[in-house]
C-alpha positions in Angstrom: 23.1 -23.3 0.2 26.7 -22.4 -0.4 26.2 -22.4 -4.2 23.2 -20.1 -3.9 25.1 -17.9 -1.5 27.9 -17.4 -4.0 25.3 -16.6 -6.8 23.5 -14.0 -4.6 26.5 -12.6 -2.8 24.7 -13.1 0.5 23.1 -15.8 2.6 19.9 -16.9 0.8 16.6 -16.6 2.7 14.8 -19.8 3.6 12.3 -19.2 0.9 15.0 -18.7 -1.8 16.7 -21.9 -0.7 13.4 -23.8 -0.6 12.6 -22.6 -4.1 16.0 -23.5 -5.4 16.0 -27.0 -3.8 12.5 -27.8 -5.0 12.6 -26.4 -8.6 13.6 -28.4 -11.7 17.1 -28.1 -13.1 15.8 -27.2 -16.5 13.4 -24.4 -15.4 14.0 -22.8 -12.0 10.4 -21.5 -12.0 8.8 -25.0 -12.1 8.5 -26.9 -8.8 9.3 -30.6 -8.7 6.0 -31.7 -7.1 2.5 -30.5 -6.0 3.6 -30.1 -2.3 6.5 -27.9 -3.3 4.3 -25.9 -5.6 1.6 -25.5 -2.9 4.3 -24.4 -0.4 5.7 -21.9 -2.8 2.2 -20.5 -3.5 1.5 -20.3 0.2 4.7 -18.4 0.9 4.1 -16.0 -2.0 0.5 -15.3 -0.8 1.6 -14.7 2.9 4.5 -12.5 1.8 2.2 -10.4 -0.3 -0.4 -10.1 2.5 2.3 -9.3 5.1 3.8 -6.7 2.9 0.5 -4.8 2.6 0.2 -1.7 4.8 -2.2 -2.0 7.7 -5.6 -0.5 6.9 -8.0 1.5 9.0 -5.6 2.7 11.6 -4.9 6.1 10.1 -1.1 5.5 10.5 1.6 5.7 7.9 1.2 4.0 4.6 4.7 2.4 4.6 4.7 -1.4 4.5 5.6 -3.3 7.6 8.9 -5.2 7.9 8.3 -8.9 7.2 10.1 -11.6 9.0 10.3 -14.0 6.1 11.9 -16.8 8.1 9.1 -16.7 10.7 6.5 -16.6 8.0 8.2 -19.7 6.4 8.2 -21.5 9.8 4.5 -20.6 10.4 3.6 -22.3 7.2 5.8 -25.3 7.3 6.7 -25.7 11.0 9.5 -27.6 12.7 9.1 -31.4 13.1 9.9 -33.6 16.1 13.5 -34.0 14.9 13.9 -30.2 14.9 13.9 -30.2 11.1 12.0 -28.0 8.6 10.6 -29.8 5.6 12.3 -28.7 2.5 15.4 -27.2 4.1 17.0 -30.5 5.1 20.4 -30.2 6.8 20.3 -26.4 6.2 17.6 -26.1 8.9 20.2 -25.2 11.6 21.4 -22.3 9.5 18.0 -20.7 9.7 16.4 -22.1 12.9 17.8 -22.1 16.4 17.2 -25.7 17.4 16.8 -25.0 21.1 13.2 -25.3 22.3 13.4 -22.2 24.6 14.5 -19.9 21.8 11.7 -21.2 19.6 9.2 -20.7 22.3 10.6 -17.3 23.1 10.3 -16.3 19.4 6.7 -17.4 19.2 5.9 -15.8 22.5 7.4 -12.5 21.4 5.6 -12.7 18.1 2.4 -13.5 19.9 2.9 -10.5 22.2 3.5 -8.2 19.2 0.4 -9.6 17.5 -1.7 -9.0 20.7 -0.3 -5.5 21.0 -1.1 -4.7 17.4 -4.6 -6.0 17.7 -5.1 -4.0 20.9 -3.7 -0.9 19.2 -6.1 -1.4 16.2 -9.1 -2.0 18.5 -8.3 1.1 20.5 -7.9 3.2 17.3 -11.2 1.8 16.1 -13.0 2.6 19.3 -11.6 6.2 19.2 -12.7 6.6 15.6 -16.1 5.4 16.5 -16.4 7.7 19.5 -15.3 10.7 17.4 -17.9 9.8 14.7 -20.7 9.4 17.3 -19.7 12.7 19.0 -19.8 14.5 15.7 -23.2 13.0 14.8 -24.6 14.0 18.2 -23.3 17.6 17.9 -24.8 17.8 14.4 -28.2 16.5 15.7 -28.2 19.0 18.5 -27.5 21.9 16.1 -30.2 20.7 13.8 -32.7 20.4 16.7 -31.8 23.9 17.9 -32.5 25.3 14.3 -35.8 23.3 14.2 -36.8 24.7 17.6 -36.1 28.3 16.5 -38.0 27.9 13.3 -41.0 26.4 15.2 -41.0 29.3 17.6 -41.0 31.8 14.7 -43.9 29.9 13.0 -45.9 29.8 16.3 -45.4 33.5 16.9 -46.5 34.3 13.3 -49.6 32.1 13.6 -50.5 33.7 16.9 -50.1 37.2 15.5 -52.5 36.2 12.6 -55.0 34.7 15.1 -54.9 37.8 17.3 -56.0 40.0 14.4 -59.0 37.7 13.7 -60.3 37.7 17.3 -63.3 39.9 18.0 -62.3 43.1 19.8 -63.7 42.0 23.2 -61.4 39.0 23.3 -58.2 40.8 22.3 -55.8 41.6 25.1 -55.5 45.2 26.1 -52.7 47.1 24.5 -49.7 47.3 26.7 -46.1 48.2 26.6 -44.2 46.4 23.9 -41.5 43.9 24.6 -39.0 46.3 23.1 -39.9 49.1 25.6 -37.3 49.5 28.3 -39.4 51.7 30.5 -40.7 50.1 33.6 -44.4 50.0 34.3 -45.7 51.6 37.5 
Protein backbone atom coordinates (compact mmCIF):
# COMPACT_ATOMS: atom_id res chain seq x y z
CA UNK A 1 0.00 0.00 0.00
CA UNK A 2 2.86 2.38 0.83
CA UNK A 3 4.66 1.68 -2.45
CA UNK A 4 1.49 2.29 -4.45
CA UNK A 5 0.79 5.46 -2.45
CA UNK A 6 4.24 6.80 -3.37
CA UNK A 7 3.69 5.97 -7.05
CA UNK A 8 0.27 7.63 -7.16
CA UNK A 9 1.06 10.51 -4.84
CA UNK A 10 -2.06 9.72 -2.80
CA UNK A 11 -3.65 6.89 -0.85
CA UNK A 12 -4.72 4.22 -3.37
CA UNK A 13 -8.34 3.18 -3.54
CA UNK A 14 -9.26 -0.32 -2.43
CA UNK A 15 -9.79 -1.29 -6.06
CA UNK A 16 -6.36 0.00 -7.09
CA UNK A 17 -4.72 -1.84 -4.19
CA UNK A 18 -6.62 -5.04 -4.95
CA UNK A 19 -5.61 -4.87 -8.62
CA UNK A 20 -1.96 -4.24 -7.73
CA UNK A 21 -1.82 -7.08 -5.16
CA UNK A 22 -3.53 -9.60 -7.46
CA UNK A 23 -1.81 -8.80 -10.77
CA UNK A 24 1.35 -10.49 -12.04
CA UNK A 25 4.69 -8.76 -11.68
CA UNK A 26 5.39 -9.09 -15.38
CA UNK A 27 2.11 -7.61 -16.59
CA UNK A 28 0.08 -5.41 -14.25
CA UNK A 29 -3.02 -5.96 -16.40
CA UNK A 30 -3.08 -9.77 -15.92
CA UNK A 31 -4.64 -11.12 -12.73
CA UNK A 32 -2.97 -14.04 -10.89
CA UNK A 33 -6.05 -16.30 -10.73
CA UNK A 34 -9.67 -16.67 -11.84
CA UNK A 35 -11.15 -15.36 -8.58
CA UNK A 36 -9.05 -12.21 -8.81
CA UNK A 37 -10.03 -11.77 -12.48
CA UNK A 38 -13.72 -12.30 -11.65
CA UNK A 39 -13.50 -9.77 -8.81
CA UNK A 40 -11.73 -7.25 -11.05
CA UNK A 41 -14.39 -7.72 -13.76
CA UNK A 42 -17.22 -7.36 -11.21
CA UNK A 43 -15.73 -4.14 -9.85
CA UNK A 44 -15.30 -2.71 -13.35
CA UNK A 45 -18.91 -3.57 -14.28
CA UNK A 46 -20.37 -2.09 -11.10
CA UNK A 47 -18.27 1.07 -11.40
CA UNK A 48 -19.41 1.51 -14.99
CA UNK A 49 -23.07 0.94 -14.02
CA UNK A 50 -22.84 3.24 -10.98
CA UNK A 51 -21.18 5.98 -13.04
CA UNK A 52 -24.10 6.09 -15.51
CA UNK A 53 -26.53 8.97 -15.08
CA UNK A 54 -29.95 7.99 -13.74
CA UNK A 55 -32.55 7.54 -16.47
CA UNK A 56 -36.15 8.47 -16.68
CA UNK A 57 -36.22 11.03 -13.90
CA UNK A 58 -35.84 14.08 -16.09
CA UNK A 59 -33.08 15.37 -13.81
CA UNK A 60 -29.59 16.50 -14.63
CA UNK A 61 -27.41 14.40 -16.89
CA UNK A 62 -24.35 14.53 -14.61
CA UNK A 63 -23.06 11.25 -13.26
CA UNK A 64 -23.66 10.37 -9.66
CA UNK A 65 -20.75 10.34 -7.23
CA UNK A 66 -19.67 6.73 -6.71
CA UNK A 67 -18.49 5.42 -3.33
CA UNK A 68 -15.90 3.03 -4.71
CA UNK A 69 -15.04 1.56 -1.31
CA UNK A 70 -18.69 0.79 -0.55
CA UNK A 71 -19.05 -0.77 -3.98
CA UNK A 72 -15.95 -2.92 -3.32
CA UNK A 73 -17.35 -4.02 0.06
CA UNK A 74 -20.74 -4.79 -1.46
CA UNK A 75 -19.05 -7.19 -3.89
CA UNK A 76 -16.52 -8.79 -1.56
CA UNK A 77 -17.89 -8.22 1.92
CA UNK A 78 -16.18 -8.34 5.31
CA UNK A 79 -15.57 -11.78 6.83
CA UNK A 80 -16.00 -12.88 10.46
CA UNK A 81 -12.47 -11.79 11.35
CA UNK A 82 -13.28 -8.30 10.07
CA UNK A 83 -11.07 -8.76 7.00
CA UNK A 84 -11.80 -8.10 3.35
CA UNK A 85 -10.56 -10.77 0.96
CA UNK A 86 -7.81 -9.39 -1.20
CA UNK A 87 -6.80 -6.47 0.99
CA UNK A 88 -5.17 -8.44 3.79
CA UNK A 89 -3.78 -6.33 6.61
CA UNK A 90 -4.62 -3.14 4.69
CA UNK A 91 -8.30 -3.73 5.46
CA UNK A 92 -8.15 -1.44 8.49
CA UNK A 93 -6.95 1.43 6.28
CA UNK A 94 -10.19 1.23 4.29
CA UNK A 95 -12.80 -0.25 6.62
CA UNK A 96 -13.79 0.85 10.09
CA UNK A 97 -13.64 -2.43 11.96
CA UNK A 98 -16.35 -1.52 14.46
CA UNK A 99 -19.67 -3.24 13.85
CA UNK A 100 -21.76 -0.19 14.65
CA UNK A 101 -20.00 1.93 12.04
CA UNK A 102 -20.47 -0.74 9.41
CA UNK A 103 -24.13 -1.14 10.31
CA UNK A 104 -24.55 2.64 10.27
CA UNK A 105 -22.93 2.86 6.82
CA UNK A 106 -25.19 0.16 5.40
CA UNK A 107 -28.25 1.70 7.09
CA UNK A 108 -27.41 5.13 5.66
CA UNK A 109 -26.80 3.66 2.22
CA UNK A 110 -30.02 1.66 2.48
CA UNK A 111 -31.93 4.82 3.47
CA UNK A 112 -30.42 6.73 0.53
CA UNK A 113 -31.37 3.88 -1.80
CA UNK A 114 -34.94 3.84 -0.47
CA UNK A 115 -35.21 7.62 -0.85
CA UNK A 116 -33.87 7.42 -4.42
CA UNK A 117 -36.36 4.67 -5.28
CA UNK A 118 -39.21 6.68 -3.69
CA UNK A 119 -38.15 9.80 -5.61
CA UNK A 120 -38.04 7.88 -8.90
CA UNK A 121 -41.41 6.23 -8.23
CA UNK A 122 -43.00 9.61 -7.46
CA UNK A 123 -41.45 11.12 -10.59
CA UNK A 124 -42.79 8.20 -12.63
CA UNK A 125 -46.25 8.61 -11.15
CA UNK A 126 -46.24 12.35 -11.87
CA UNK A 127 -45.10 11.75 -15.46
CA UNK A 128 -47.84 9.15 -15.90
CA UNK A 129 -50.50 11.48 -14.50
CA UNK A 130 -49.37 14.32 -16.78
CA UNK A 131 -49.49 12.00 -19.79
CA UNK A 132 -52.97 10.70 -18.90
CA UNK A 133 -54.27 14.25 -18.29
CA UNK A 134 -52.94 15.36 -21.67
CA UNK A 135 -54.52 12.36 -23.39
CA UNK A 136 -57.89 12.98 -21.69
CA UNK A 137 -57.84 16.66 -22.70
CA UNK A 138 -56.99 15.68 -26.28
CA UNK A 139 -59.86 13.16 -26.33
CA UNK A 140 -62.31 15.75 -24.97
CA UNK A 141 -61.28 18.28 -27.61
CA UNK A 142 -61.60 15.62 -30.32
CA UNK A 143 -65.07 14.64 -29.01
CA UNK A 144 -66.20 18.29 -29.02
CA UNK A 145 -65.05 18.67 -32.66
CA UNK A 146 -66.85 15.44 -33.57
CA UNK A 147 -70.08 16.63 -31.86
CA UNK A 148 -69.96 19.98 -33.69
CA UNK A 149 -69.40 18.24 -37.02
CA UNK A 150 -72.27 15.79 -36.37
CA UNK A 151 -74.63 18.69 -35.51
CA UNK A 152 -73.69 20.42 -38.78
CA UNK A 153 -74.31 17.22 -40.77
CA UNK A 154 -77.68 16.61 -39.06
CA UNK A 155 -78.79 20.21 -39.73
CA UNK A 156 -77.77 19.95 -43.39
CA UNK A 157 -79.61 16.63 -43.82
CA UNK A 158 -82.74 17.99 -42.12
CA UNK A 159 -82.71 21.05 -44.40
CA UNK A 160 -82.55 18.73 -47.45
CA UNK A 161 -85.38 16.58 -46.08
CA UNK A 162 -87.57 19.63 -45.41
CA UNK A 163 -87.31 20.62 -49.05
CA UNK A 164 -88.50 17.17 -50.21
CA UNK A 165 -91.55 17.08 -47.92
CA UNK A 166 -94.94 17.67 -49.53
CA UNK A 167 -96.23 21.18 -48.79
CA UNK A 168 -98.92 20.03 -46.36
CA UNK A 169 -96.26 18.48 -44.08
CA UNK A 170 -93.86 21.41 -44.08
CA UNK A 171 -93.85 23.61 -40.98
CA UNK A 172 -95.38 27.06 -41.42
CA UNK A 173 -92.90 29.79 -42.09
CA UNK A 174 -92.00 31.65 -38.93
CA UNK A 175 -89.47 34.09 -37.69
CA UNK A 176 -85.94 33.01 -38.38
CA UNK A 177 -83.54 32.14 -35.57
CA UNK A 178 -81.54 35.23 -36.49
CA UNK A 179 -84.50 37.60 -36.01
CA UNK A 180 -84.20 39.54 -32.76
CA UNK A 181 -87.81 40.80 -32.80
CA UNK A 182 -90.11 39.22 -30.25
CA UNK A 183 -93.29 37.55 -31.43
CA UNK A 184 -96.62 38.70 -30.02
